[in-house]
C-alpha positions in Angstrom: 23.2 -52.0 -91.7 26.3 -54.6 -91.7 28.9 -51.7 -92.3 26.9 -49.2 -89.1 27.2 -52.5 -86.5 29.2 -51.5 -83.8 29.6 -48.9 -81.4 28.4 -44.9 -82.4 28.5 -41.8 -80.0 25.0 -41.1 -81.0 22.9 -42.9 -82.7 19.9 -41.2 -84.8 17.1 -43.4 -86.1 14.9 -41.5 -88.7 16.6 -39.6 -91.1 13.9 -36.9 -91.8 14.6 -33.2 -90.7 14.6 -33.7 -86.8 17.0 -36.3 -87.3 19.2 -34.8 -89.7 19.0 -31.7 -87.3 19.9 -33.8 -85.1 22.8 -34.7 -86.2 23.5 -31.5 -87.8 23.1 -30.3 -83.8 25.5 -32.9 -82.6 28.7 -32.3 -85.0 28.7 -28.7 -85.1 28.8 -29.1 -81.3 31.2 -32.0 -81.4 32.5 -32.3 -85.1 34.6 -35.5 -83.8 31.2 -37.5 -82.9 30.5 -40.7 -84.5 27.3 -40.3 -85.9 25.1 -42.8 -87.5 22.0 -42.0 -89.3 19.3 -45.3 -89.5 16.3 -44.7 -92.1 14.6 -47.6 -93.4 14.3 -45.3 -97.1 17.0 -44.3 -99.6 16.7 -40.6 -100.1 15.2 -38.6 -102.0 11.9 -40.1 -100.5 8.7 -38.5 -100.6 7.0 -38.1 -97.1 3.0 -36.3 -97.3 3.4 -33.2 -96.0 2.4 -29.2 -96.7 5.9 -28.7 -97.8 5.6 -25.2 -96.0 8.5 -23.9 -94.7 8.5 -21.5 -92.3 11.2 -18.5 -91.6 11.9 -19.9 -88.4 13.5 -23.6 -89.9 15.8 -21.4 -92.2 16.5 -19.6 -88.7 17.4 -22.9 -86.6 19.1 -24.5 -89.8 21.7 -21.3 -90.2 22.6 -21.4 -86.3 24.0 -25.2 -87.2 25.9 -23.8 -90.8 23.1 -25.0 -93.0 22.7 -21.7 -95.7 21.2 -23.5 -98.8 18.4 -25.7 -97.9 15.9 -23.3 -99.4 17.9 -22.1 -103.0 16.1 -22.5 -106.0 12.7 -22.2 -104.4 10.3 -19.1 -104.7 9.8 -17.3 -101.3 6.2 -16.6 -100.7 4.4 -13.8 -99.0 1.0 -13.7 -99.8 -1.4 -16.2 -97.4 -5.5 -16.3 -98.0 -7.4 -17.7 -94.6 -11.5 -18.1 -95.3 -13.9 -19.9 -94.1 -17.2 -20.0 -95.6 -18.0 -16.5 -97.4 -15.5 -14.5 -94.7 -12.1 -14.1 -96.1 -8.5 -12.6 -95.4 -6.1 -12.0 -97.8 -2.4 -10.6 -96.5 0.7 -9.8 -97.4 2.5 -12.4 -94.6 5.7 -10.0 -92.3 8.0 -12.6 -93.7 8.7 -15.7 -96.6 7.5 -18.9 -96.5 8.8 -21.5 -99.1 6.8 -24.5 -100.4 9.5 -27.0 -101.3 8.9 -31.0 -101.4 9.9 -32.9 -98.6 11.6 -35.4 -100.8 14.3 -32.2 -102.2 14.6 -30.6 -98.4 15.2 -33.5 -96.4 17.5 -34.8 -98.8 19.2 -31.5 -98.9 19.1 -32.1 -94.8 20.7 -35.6 -95.1 23.2 -34.3 -97.1 24.4 -31.6 -95.1 24.6 -34.3 -92.3 26.6 -36.6 -94.0 29.1 -33.5 -95.2 29.3 -32.9 -91.8 30.6 -36.7 -91.0 27.5 -38.1 -90.4 27.4 -41.6 -91.2 24.0 -42.8 -93.5 22.8 -46.2 -93.4 19.2 -47.7 -94.5 17.8 -49.9 -91.6 14.5 -50.1 -89.9 14.5 -50.5 -86.1 12.2 -53.0 -84.8 14.1 -54.0 -81.3 15.6 -52.2 -78.5 17.5 -52.7 -75.4 19.8 -51.2 -72.6 22.8 -52.8 -72.0 24.5 -50.9 -69.0 23.8 -47.1 -69.7 24.5 -47.8 -74.0 21.0 -48.5 -75.7 21.6 -52.1 -78.2 20.0 -51.5 -81.4 18.7 -54.7 -83.1 21.2 -56.8 -81.6 24.4 -55.3 -83.8 24.4 -51.2 -83.4 25.5 -49.9 -79.8 24.7 -46.5 -78.8 25.7 -43.9 -76.4 22.9 -42.3 -76.7 19.9 -42.7 -79.3 18.1 -40.3 -80.6 14.5 -40.9 -81.9 13.1 -38.8 -84.8 11.2 -41.7 -86.2 7.8 -40.0 -86.4 4.3 -40.7 -85.7 4.7 -44.5 -85.6 7.9 -44.1 -83.7 9.3 -47.5 -82.2 12.5 -45.3 -79.7 8.9 -43.6 -78.6 7.2 -46.9 -77.3 10.3 -48.5 -75.8 11.2 -45.1 -73.9 8.7 -43.4 -72.7 4.8 -43.6 -71.9 2.5 -44.5 -74.4 1.3 -41.0 -76.1 -2.4 -40.5 -75.6 -2.8 -37.0 -77.2 -4.9 -36.1 -80.2 -4.2 -37.3 -83.7 -5.0 -35.8 -86.9 -5.4 -37.5 -90.7 -3.8 -35.5 -94.0 -4.0 -36.4 -97.3 -1.4 -34.8 -100.1 -1.1 -34.6 -104.1 1.0 -31.9 -106.2 -1.6 -30.1 -109.1 -1.2 -27.8 -111.6 -1.4 -24.2 -109.9 -4.6 -22.5 -111.3 -3.5 -18.8 -112.6 -5.5 -17.0 -109.3 -3.0 -18.9 -107.0 0.1 -18.0 -108.1 2.3 -16.9 -106.0 -0.6 -17.8 -102.3 -1.0 -20.1 -99.8 -4.7 -21.0 -99.5 -6.5 -22.4 -96.2 -10.0 -22.7 -96.3 -11.6 -24.5 -93.1 -14.1 -26.5 -93.4 -17.2 -28.2 -89.9 -15.0 -31.9 -90.0 -13.6 -32.1 -86.3 -10.8 -29.0 -85.9 -8.8 -28.9 -86.8 -9.8 -29.4 -90.1 -9.2 -27.9 -93.3 -8.0 -27.5 -97.4 -4.9 -26.0 -98.5 -3.0 -25.4 -102.1 -0.2 -24.1 -101.7 2.3 -22.9 -104.5 5.1 -23.9 -104.9 6.6 -21.8 -107.5 7.3 -24.0 -109.7 3.3 -24.4 -111.8 2.6 -26.9 -108.8 0.8 -26.5 -105.9 0.7 -29.0 -102.9 -2.9 -29.4 -102.1 -4.5 -31.3 -99.7 -7.0 -31.8 -96.8 -6.8 -32.9 -93.1 -9.2 -33.2 -90.2 -8.6 -34.0 -86.4 -9.3 -37.5 -86.1 -12.2 -39.1 -83.4 -11.0 -39.4 -80.6 -10.4 -42.6 -79.2 -13.7 -44.5 -77.9 -16.0 -42.7 -79.8 -18.4 -44.3 -82.3 -17.4 -41.9 -85.5 -15.3 -43.5 -87.9 -11.9 -41.9 -88.9 -12.4 -39.9 -92.5 -11.5 -42.3 -95.6 -10.2 -41.6 -98.5 -13.0 -40.4 -100.8 -14.1 -38.2 -97.9 -10.6 -36.0 -97.5 -10.6 -35.9 -101.5 -13.9 -34.4 -101.4 -13.5 -32.3 -98.5 -10.7 -31.1 -100.5 -12.9 -30.5 -104.0 -15.7 -28.7 -101.8 -13.4 -25.9 -99.8 -11.0 -25.4 -103.1 -13.3 -26.6 -106.1 -10.8 -27.5 -108.8 -7.4 -27.8 -106.4 -6.8 -31.2 -107.2 -7.8 -31.5 -110.8 -4.6 -32.8 -112.3 -2.8 -34.3 -108.9 -1.2 -37.1 -108.6 1.3 -38.5 -105.6 -1.0 -38.5 -103.7 -0.2 -39.2 -99.6 -1.7 -40.2 -96.5 -0.4 -39.8 -92.9 -1.2 -39.2 -88.7 0.1 -36.6 -87.1 0.2 -36.7 -83.5 -0.6 -33.2 -82.5 1.5 -31.9 -79.2 -0.9 -31.5 -76.0 0.1 -29.1 -73.2 2.9 -31.1 -72.0 4.9 -34.3 -73.8 7.0 -36.7 -72.1 10.7 -36.4 -72.4 12.2 -39.0 -70.7 15.5 -38.6 -68.4 18.4 -40.8 -69.7 19.7 -41.4 -72.8 17.1 -41.5 -74.9 16.3 -38.0 -77.3 12.6 -37.6 -78.2 12.1 -35.3 -81.1 10.1 -33.9 -83.8 6.9 -36.4 -84.6 8.1 -39.0 -82.5 8.0 -36.8 -79.3 4.3 -35.9 -80.6 5.1 -32.3 -81.9 3.1 -30.9 -84.5 1.3 -27.8 -84.4 -2.4 -28.5 -83.0 -4.1 -26.0 -84.3 -2.6 -26.0 -87.9 -0.6 -29.5 -87.8 2.8 -27.2 -88.8 5.6 -29.6 -87.7 8.5 -29.2 -89.5 10.0 -25.9 -87.2 9.3 -28.7 -84.2 10.8 -31.0 -85.7 14.6 -29.2 -86.4 14.3 -27.1 -83.6 14.2 -29.7 -81.2 16.5 -32.1 -83.2 19.5 -29.0 -83.2 18.2 -29.0 -79.0 18.7 -32.8 -78.8 22.1 -33.1 -80.9 23.5 -29.8 -78.5 22.7 -31.7 -75.8 23.9 -35.3 -76.9 27.3 -33.4 -77.5 27.1 -31.9 -74.1 26.2 -34.8 -72.1 28.9 -36.8 -73.6 31.9 -34.4 -73.0 30.5 -34.9 -69.4 30.9 -37.9 -70.0 27.5 -38.1 -67.9 25.1 -39.5 -71.1 22.9 -40.3 -68.4 21.9 -36.9 -68.1 20.6 -36.3 -71.7 17.4 -36.8 -71.3 17.0 -34.0 -68.7 19.4 -31.3 -70.6 17.0 -31.8 -73.2 14.2 -32.1 -71.3 14.9 -28.2 -70.6 16.2 -27.0 -73.1 12.8 -27.6 -75.2 10.7 -26.5 -72.9 12.6 -23.3 -72.9 12.1 -23.2 -76.4 8.5 -24.2 -76.9 6.7 -24.9 -73.5 5.0 -21.2 -73.3 4.0 -21.6 -77.4 3.1 -24.9 -76.8 0.0 -23.3 -74.2 -1.0 -20.5 -76.3 -1.6 -23.2 -79.7 -3.1 -25.9 -76.9 -5.7 -22.9 -76.4 -5.9 -22.0 -80.0 -6.6 -24.8 -81.1 -9.4 -25.4 -78.1 -10.7 -21.9 -79.0 -10.9 -22.8 -82.8 -13.3 -25.7 -82.6 -16.1 -23.3 -82.3 -16.3 -22.1 -86.0 -17.7 -18.2 -84.4 -13.9 -18.0 -83.2 -12.7 -19.0 -86.4 -14.5 -16.3 -88.3 -13.7 -13.7 -85.5 -9.9 -14.5 -85.8 -10.6 -14.1 -89.8 -12.4 -10.8 -89.3 -10.1 -9.4 -87.0 -6.8 -10.4 -89.2 -8.7 -8.6 -92.1 -9.0 -5.6 -90.4 -5.4 -5.2 -88.8 -2.2 -6.6 -90.5 -0.9 -6.7 -86.9 -3.2 -8.6 -85.5 -3.0 -10.9 -89.5 0.5 -11.3 -88.0 0.1 -12.7 -84.5 -2.1 -15.1 -86.0 0.3 -15.9 -88.5 2.8 -16.3 -86.1 0.6 -18.8 -83.7 0.0 -21.0 -86.5 4.0 -21.2 -88.1 5.7 -22.2 -85.2 7.1 -19.8 -82.2 3.7 -17.6 -81.5 1.4 -16.2 -78.6 -2.2 -15.6 -78.1 -1.5 -11.9 -77.8 -3.5 -9.0 -76.0 -3.9 -7.6 -79.5 -4.7 -11.1 -81.3 -7.7 -11.9 -77.8 -9.4 -8.6 -78.4 -9.3 -9.0 -81.9 -11.4 -11.3 -82.0 -13.3 -10.9 -78.6 -14.5 -7.9 -80.6 -15.2 -9.8 -84.0 -17.3 -12.4 -82.0 -21.0 -12.1 -82.5 -23.0 -10.4 -79.8 -24.7 -13.4 -78.7 -21.5 -14.9 -77.7 -20.5 -11.9 -74.8 -24.2 -12.8 -73.5 -23.7 -14.6 -69.9 -26.0 -17.5 -69.4 -29.4 -17.1 -67.7 -29.6 -18.5 -64.9 -33.3 -20.1 -65.2 -33.3 -21.6 -61.5 -32.6 -18.3 -59.8 -35.3 -16.3 -62.3 -37.8 -18.8 -61.2 -37.4 -18.8 -57.6 
């Protein structure tokens, strides 16, 4: 931290995908900026995640000149979705990659450092305003600050209202890939608080990322959060044998997106998990992290160039809403609908009957999709007849 002390144009708290992308976005817009990346860990470092990298992520990175983030890892096109006996397995419209976060995150950090960012190991613990700037732990001054410090963000707690949205809990390990699941991503839904599913994602190197996650009970209820044993038991029930020989188990909380998200005005920008941006239907968050990180970096560079750092929060808020607002409304709706098991079954059945419906369903779970008329119609037609029947008004009949 000693070498990082002083005044910086942009300080980014957290050097995961969101933070590294923020540095890349800023330096792509203005290579002369003094950018400091702070993280509590050295890189490479591991993190609990499904490790699935959607094609949207590589599109966003290419826009800031990063073209090699997926090099050496096998692209996957096959996806299986199932709940009980209801199942679909099809080829996706675009390839995804399964890349360990220890590899992927380190590559993004290296790209940011190569562009001129300075990386320092430090956990942010205190923040205060000094005029129009932010002072971090009494030693680092930022003209602008990006909060990319994860689900339990110190920056968000200081700069914005307390987050009250829904959260999920997941556990992840690495296990030898079963012969029948090579080249495939497998997702099997359970009956826990939705979203609740087990997964087994082939990395292409002999190992699979395997795990299980589910929605945490609402605050104030009597339901207890699932234990590690319960999470592992649910993985075994849904994908028998998936965890055999697994190692490197890690757990993680996911702050799921709601219809709206809060970005305050001023010199502090929130991105990724710190902004509560995680797909509420699937738990996917890397695309949101990279995309909003790049937008934050560009907003910061523009505000600094205009000598108006106080405008950065407003500019960033508008940019993120242009990119994600409609998508977030649709994913929030989809997440609520999938709380009904019959809707999950109907979605899988509809996707099994039509490739384009399957593609629509995949897209809304990855990062930029909508509930298209085709998807909605397919689900409606696949629902049991009793769900289409309006409830009987017994009061009217008695009268």
